[in-house]
C-alpha positions, 0 to 999 in steps of 0.5 A: 130537905131534898132526897135525890134518888138513884137513876135505877130507883124503883116505884117500890123504893119511891113508895117506901120513902114517901111512907117513911116521910109521912110517918115522920110528919112530913109532907112528900112532894115528888119531882120527876126530872129527865135524869133524876127523881127528887122527893122534897120533905117539907115540914119540921125538918128537926125530926130528920136529925136522927133519921138516916134517910140516906140508907133507905133503898134507892136513895143517892143523897140527902140535901138541905134546901137552903132557900126559905121557898122550898117547892118553887126553888130551882134547888128542888127542881132543876127543869123549868116547869111547863104548864099545859092547858088544852094543848097551850104550853106556858113556860116552853119555847113558845111565848104566850100572850094573854090579852083582853079587857081589864074588866068585862063590861058588856057582852058585845064588847068582850066578844069583839075584842076576843075575836080580834085577839084571836085573829092576831094569834092569841090563845088566851083571853083575859078579863076581870069579872070581879075587879079590885079597885082603889076607890069603893065607888069605882066599877067593881065588875059584873060578877057571875054575869061577866063570867058567863060572857067569858064562857060565851067568848071561849065557846065561840073563839076557843080562847082559854080564860084567865080571870081574877079570884078575889074572895075565897067565897067565890072560889067554886064559882070562878073555878067553874068558868076559868082555865087559869085563876088570877091572884091580883097584886093586892092579894099576893099576901092574902094567905087564906086565898092562896091556900084555897087555890093551892088545893085546886087543880087549875093553874094559878097566875100570881101577880107581884104585890105592889111593894113586894120583894122577890123573896116575898113573892116566891114565899106567896107562891110557896103557900100555893105549892105547899097545898099540892098545886105547883102549876103556878105562873109568876107575873111581874106587873110593876112595883111602886117606886118614887117615880110618877112618870108611869103608873108603876116601875116595871122591874125587868131585872126580876126576869133573870133573877126569877129564872135563876131562883125558881123553875116557875114560868114568868110572864110580864104585865106591861099594861099595869106597869106603864099605865099609858098605852103607848109605853106598852109595846116597847116594854113588851119587846123588852120583856121578851128580850129579857126572857119572859115566857109571856105577856099579859096585855090589855086590849079594849075596842073603845079605850076612851069609853072603858070603865076600868084602865082605858088609858093603858089599853091598846086598840085591836089594830095596834095590838095586831101590829104589836104581835107582828113586832113581838114575833120578830123579837121572839125569833131573835132570842131563839123562841116563837110566838 
């Protein structure tokens, strides 16, 4: 249920409505827009059947949220969510690129890549310390040692850190080192993990599951938002289809659909979608043209020696060239990079 307040509603009115919702066993979520303040009442809405909330002071109207995902829906919040971290804005006019190796392998290699992507204009560094792999015998990441390397790279370059959390037991550890917590495709419906990151005060980058529908993806985002954390970034990374020419099939149509369905920022990972490095540039350009708020691109200084996903990683020189190309595309669609 959405409670739309009058333009002249006071803080006292808001506090009174919030208290009444809590008395009814509902969880209130406040969204302050440019013109209106909206209060979402989340929980068992049957308790509202005989409760005339529209007569409360400051209330303009009461409306049901028709979508199964409530807090992340465009119905709940008309304005786009813009997530700001230390001056870096995700979801605004400026497109953000998150770049770096699939996994943190060595201190020297990570620092080299961090310096190069920073020089190219990137503000966010990606790198996995814990890696979910299809085979239990593949490289699984360096764990806390990898997190320390990421922290060192941040200290030297000023880049914000994006790294994956796989296990609720590692939440506190990863929280200490990262600026954005990534939930990978294989964990999109790990509801215990989603609930845990929903209690944190750091942004969450939520990747789409291998075979997940957009509705299922947004319901996973709702798990996070329902715990109080609405700083969620959605990441389209390709879905599994019958096609074998690429690693996955990048669903570019998901971008305009999401822009209609949700207020959350949407970014695209062309590296995991294609699985082949030379397909990454055209898919990156297409993603920006479709309205993506950012890109997640794998960059490795020696892809042929990479312990993880070398075939889809760009070398630093090619990445710098791509950044120059992307700036032109961003400008063409009225944005900046």
